C-alpha positions in Angstrom: 21.1 24.3 -51.1 22.0 25.2 -47.5 18.4 25.8 -46.7 17.4 22.3 -48.0 20.2 20.7 -46.0 19.0 22.4 -42.8 15.4 21.4 -43.5 16.5 17.8 -44.1 18.4 17.8 -40.9 15.5 19.3 -39.0 13.1 16.7 -40.3 15.5 13.9 -39.4 15.9 15.4 -35.9 12.2 15.6 -35.4 11.8 12.0 -36.6 14.6 10.8 -34.2 13.0 12.7 -31.3 9.6 11.3 -32.1 11.0 7.8 -32.3 12.7 8.2 -28.9 9.5 9.6 -27.4 7.5 6.6 -28.6 10.2 4.2 -27.3 10.1 5.9 -23.9 6.3 5.7 -23.9 6.4 2.0 -24.8 9.0 1.2 -22.2 7.0 3.0 -19.5 3.8 1.2 -20.5 5.4 -2.3 -20.4 7.8 -1.8 -17.5 6.0 0.6 -15.2 5.6 -1.9 -12.4 9.4 -1.9 -12.0 9.2 1.9 -11.3 6.8 1.2 -8.5 7.8 -2.1 -6.8 11.2 -2.7 -5.3 10.9 -6.1 -3.7 13.5 -7.5 -1.3 13.8 -11.1 -0.4 16.1 -10.9 2.6 14.4 -10.7 6.0 16.6 -8.9 8.5 14.7 -9.6 11.7 11.7 -11.5 13.1 9.3 -10.6 15.9 11.4 -12.6 18.3 13.9 -9.8 18.1 11.5 -7.6 20.1 10.2 -10.3 22.4 7.1 -11.2 20.5 5.6 -14.7 20.2 4.6 -15.3 16.5 3.6 -17.9 14.0 4.8 -18.3 10.4 1.7 -18.5 8.2 1.3 -19.4 4.5 -1.7 -18.0 2.8 -2.9 -19.3 -0.6 -3.7 -16.6 -3.1 -6.4 -17.1 -5.6 -6.1 -15.4 -9.0 -7.8 -12.0 -9.1 -11.2 -12.1 -10.7 -12.4 -9.7 -13.4 -14.5 -8.0 -10.8 -11.4 -7.0 -8.7 -8.8 -6.3 -11.3 -9.0 -5.2 -14.9 -7.5 -7.2 -17.7 -5.2 -4.4 -18.6 -3.3 -4.9 -15.4 -2.8 -8.6 -15.9 0.7 -10.0 -15.9 1.5 -13.6 -16.9 4.5 -13.8 -14.6 2.5 -12.9 -11.5 -0.7 -14.8 -11.0 -0.9 -18.4 -10.0 -3.6 -20.1 -7.9 -0.7 -22.1 -6.3 1.2 -19.1 -4.9 1.6 -18.9 -1.2 1.9 -15.6 0.6 4.1 -15.6 3.7 3.2 -13.7 6.9 3.6 -13.5 10.6 0.6 -14.0 13.0 1.2 -12.2 16.3 -1.6 -13.0 18.8 -2.7 -10.3 21.2 -1.3 -10.5 24.7 -3.5 -11.7 27.6 -5.8 -9.0 28.9 -8.6 -9.3 31.4 -10.2 -6.2 29.9 -10.4 -7.4 26.3 -12.0 -10.8 25.5 -12.2 -10.0 21.8 -9.1 -8.0 20.8 -9.0 -6.1 17.6 -6.8 -7.5 14.8 -4.6 -5.2 12.8 -3.7 -6.3 9.2 -0.7 -4.4 8.0 0.3 -3.6 4.4 3.9 -2.3 4.0 5.3 0.1 1.4 6.9 -0.7 -2.0 10.5 -1.2 -0.7 9.9 -2.9 2.6 9.2 -6.4 3.8 7.9 -7.9 7.1 11.4 -7.9 8.6 11.3 -4.1 8.7 8.1 -4.0 10.7 8.9 -5.8 14.0 9.3 -2.6 16.0 5.9 -1.4 14.8 4.5 -4.8 15.6 5.7 -4.4 19.1 3.9 -1.1 19.4 0.7 -2.5 18.0 0.9 -5.5 20.4 1.4 -3.2 23.3 -1.8 -1.5 22.3 -3.6 -4.8 22.9 -3.9 -5.7 19.2 -3.4 -9.0 17.4 -1.3 -8.4 14.3 -1.0 -10.0 10.9 2.0 -8.9 8.9 2.2 -10.1 5.3 4.6 -9.8 2.4 3.1 -9.4 -1.0 4.0 -12.1 -3.5 7.5 -11.4 -4.8 8.6 -10.0 -1.4 10.4 -11.7 1.4 9.6 -15.4 1.7 6.3 -15.1 -0.3 6.1 -17.0 -3.6 5.3 -15.5 -6.9 6.9 -13.4 -9.6 7.3 -9.7 -9.9 4.4 -7.8 -8.3 1.7 -5.7 -10.0 -1.3 -3.8 -8.9 -3.5 -6.8 -9.7 -1.3 -9.2 -7.7 -1.1 -7.1 -4.6 -4.8 -6.5 -4.6 -5.3 -10.3 -4.7 -2.8 -10.6 -1.9 -4.8 -8.1 0.2 -8.0 -10.0 -0.4 -6.3 -13.3 0.5 -5.0 -11.9 3.8 -8.5 -10.7 4.6 -10.0 -14.1 3.8 -7.4 -15.7 6.0 -8.4 -13.6 9.0 -12.1 -14.1 8.5 -12.1 -17.8 7.5 -9.1 -19.3 9.1 -8.7 -17.1 12.2 -12.4 -16.6 12.6 -12.0 -12.9 13.2 -15.2 -10.8 13.0 -14.8 -8.4 10.1 -15.9 -5.4 12.2 -13.0 -6.2 14.6 -10.3 -6.0 11.8 -8.4 -2.8 11.4 -6.6 -2.3 8.0 -3.3 -0.3 8.2 -1.1 0.7 5.2 2.0 2.8 4.8 2.7 4.6 1.5 1.8 2.2 -1.3 0.3 0.0 1.4 -2.0 2.8 2.3 -3.4 2.8 -1.2 -3.9 -1.0 -0.9 -5.5 -0.7 2.5 -7.9 2.0 1.2 -8.8 -0.2 -1.8 -9.5 -3.2 0.5 -11.6 -1.0 2.7 -13.7 -0.1 -0.3 -14.2 -3.8 -1.1 -14.9 -4.8 2.5 -17.3 -2.2 4.0 -17.8 -4.3 7.1 -14.1 -3.7 8.2 -13.8 -2.0 11.6 -11.5 0.8 10.5 -8.6 1.8 8.1 -5.5 3.7 8.8 -3.5 5.2 5.9 0.0 6.6 6.7 1.9 8.7 4.1 -0.4 7.6 1.3 -0.9 9.2 -2.1 -4.0 9.9 -4.1 -2.9 8.0 -7.2 0.2 7.0 -9.1 -0.8 9.3 -11.9 -1.0 12.3 -9.5 2.5 11.5 -8.2 3.8 11.2 -11.7 2.4 14.6 -12.6 4.5 16.2 -9.9 7.7 14.8 -11.4 8.8 17.2 -14.3 10.0 14.6 -16.8 6.7 12.6 -16.6 4.7 15.7 -17.4 5.9 15.5 -21.0 4.3 12.0 -21.3 0.6 11.0 -21.7 0.6 9.4 -18.3 -3.1 8.9 -18.1 -3.1 6.8 -21.3 0.0 4.8 -20.3 -0.8 3.9 -16.8 -1.8 0.3 -15.9 -0.7 0.5 -12.3 -3.0 3.3 -11.2 -3.5 2.6 -7.5 -6.3 5.2 -7.4 -6.6 5.7 -3.6 -8.7 8.8 -4.1 -11.4 6.8 -5.8 -11.2 4.2 -3.0 -11.5 6.9 -0.4 -14.6 8.3 -2.1 -16.2 4.9 -2.3 -15.5 3.4 1.1 -17.8 3.5 4.1 -15.2 2.6 6.8 -13.9 4.9 9.5 -10.5 6.2 8.5 -7.5 7.9 10.0 -5.0 9.5 7.7 -1.4 10.1 9.1 1.3 12.1 7.3 4.5 13.8 8.1 4.7 17.5 7.2 8.3 17.0 6.0 7.5 14.2 3.6 9.1 14.9 0.2 8.3 11.5 -1.2 4.6 11.8 -1.0 3.5 15.4 -0.3 1.2 15.7 2.8 -1.4 17.6 0.9 -2.3 14.2 -0.7 -3.5 12.9 2.6 -5.4 16.2 3.0 -7.1 15.5 -0.3 -7.9 11.9 0.7 -9.3 13.2 4.0 -11.6 15.6 2.2 -12.8 12.9 -0.1 -13.6 10.3 2.6 -16.9 10.2 4.5 -17.3 10.5 8.3 -16.1 9.2 10.7 -12.6 10.4 9.6 -9.6 12.0 11.1 -6.4 13.6 9.8 -3.2 13.9 11.7 -0.3 15.8 10.2 2.9 15.1 12.3 5.3 18.1 12.3 8.8 17.5 11.0 8.2 13.8 10.2 9.3 12.5 6.8 7.9 9.6 4.7 9.2 6.9 7.0 9.5 8.5 10.4 5.9 9.3 11.6 6.0 6.8 14.5 9.5 7.7 15.6 8.9 11.5 15.4 5.5 11.4 17.0 6.8 9.2 19.9 4.3 8.4 22.6 1.7 10.4 20.8 1.6 7.8 18.0 0.1 4.9 19.9 -2.1 7.3 21.9 -3.6 8.8 18.8 -4.2 5.4 17.2 -5.8 4.1 20.4 -8.0 7.1 20.7 -9.2 6.7 17.1 -9.9 3.0 17.5 -11.7 3.6 20.9 -13.9 6.1 19.2 -14.9 4.2 16.1 -14.5 0.5 16.8 -14.2 -0.5 20.5 
């Protein structure tokens, strides 16, 4: 009698555990974008805070096509051909040595917005670059619902079209720069636009799945089957034919620096890898100091200018 009771309890326990496991899998499948994106609407500063002349720009975003985003990543609350993406256009300063300045298109990470980038913009401007900062839809002043892989890829393509069509920038004079999640987006766009001048990926990861596999609780789940937000930067690095510079802090515990090493190994020449000692996920420019603009300028001089 006692044996049967224990068996019954064991079966019930297994059933409850299985049910909870399936609920967790279902929740992760349907809500995973909310584990990746942390959009903020409030913009703390503008480029005027660091003495830069800038222009507010509003970029229409077309719905992603089947060629550029799979149907499994579609989200009804995201895509609209009427959405406008907000950004700041910062023209290059006057320079008698540069009649056709390079343009840097910057993609920020999952918890930032353009208001966090004004000090970086100042550095890029001081390098003689024109700069376009954009907020993905759902971030800052950009329209749209909650972001997804599909929507931010469409945003990246819209920003590229804006530079080429509206600003008449030659594709080979455009440099793509992305930090963290933005690095995965920049690498993806570089794979779509092989005529781009160069791409710089800072503190980027190989894929969302690879990140998840390094977090113990997620190892118990069939991550590869559940993922719709893959951000497979490794595949993009293997496909693209654009000169690339990978930057990563050696003290980064958010995205391990060996992921940039893996991306570097996968990319084709010309390519560079710069591991910055003691820098963490968000402090590469600050820790590197004067070496940061110097290294970027050297790279661009070698592959683009």
